[in-house]
Each structure stands twice: as C-alpha cells, then as structure tokens.
N, C-alpha and C positions, 0 to 999 in steps of 0.2 A: 746287946749292942752297946749300952752305956759302959759296961765293964771294959769292952774292947777299946772304946774311945779314951777311957781313963788310963789304960795301959799305954796307949800311944802318947798321951800327954805326959805321963810320968817318964816315958822313954826319952821324949824330946827335951824335957827339963833336965834329965840326967845328962844328955849329950851337951846341952848348953852349959851346964854347971862345970863340966870337964872340958873347958874350951881348948886346952892344950891337945887333948885327944881329938877333939873336933877338927883342929887345924891340921893335925897329922892325917886324919881321915880325908879332909878336903884335898890336901896335897897329894895323897895317894890316888884319889880319884882323878885329879888333874894329870898325874903321871900316866895313869892307865888310859885316859882319853887321848893324850898326846901320842902314846905308844900305838894305840889303835889306829889313829889317823895316819901316823907314819907308815905302819905296816900296810894299811889300805892303799896309801899313795904309792908305795914301792911295788905292790902287786899290780896296781893300775898301770904304772909306767912299764913294768915288765910285760904286761899283756899288750900294751900299745906297741912296744918294740918288737915283740914276738909277731904280732899281726903285720907290722910294717915289713919285717923280714920275709914273711910268707908272701905278701903282695909283691915284694921285689923279686922273689924267686919265680913267681908266676909270670911276671912281665919279661924276665930274662928268657924263659922257655918259650 
C-alpha cells in the first residue's frame, strides 16, 4: 500500500515539474469536455426536434 502511494506521489511531482505538459494535458481535457457537451447538446436538440415533429404529425392525423 505504501509503495502504491509513493508511486502516486512521484507521478504527481513528475507532472507538476513538467508544467508545460501539464498545461497541454489540461487544455486537452477542456477541449474534450467542451466537445462532449457540444455533442450531447446537439443530440438533445435533435431528439427534441424529432419528438416535436412526431407530435405534430400525430396532431395532423
């Protein structure tokens, strides 16, 4: 267990010491999160429009 914690601490210090790589990593994560939200939003809007069209068709019949 202590070895595992030591590895984690070493890894974190390694990341912090290479702050340039850390910034790139953070930026990449932000891009991925933004992309994920955009895709989710587009899918949600698509589903809402799809449902609205179906409701409209039912009312016309």
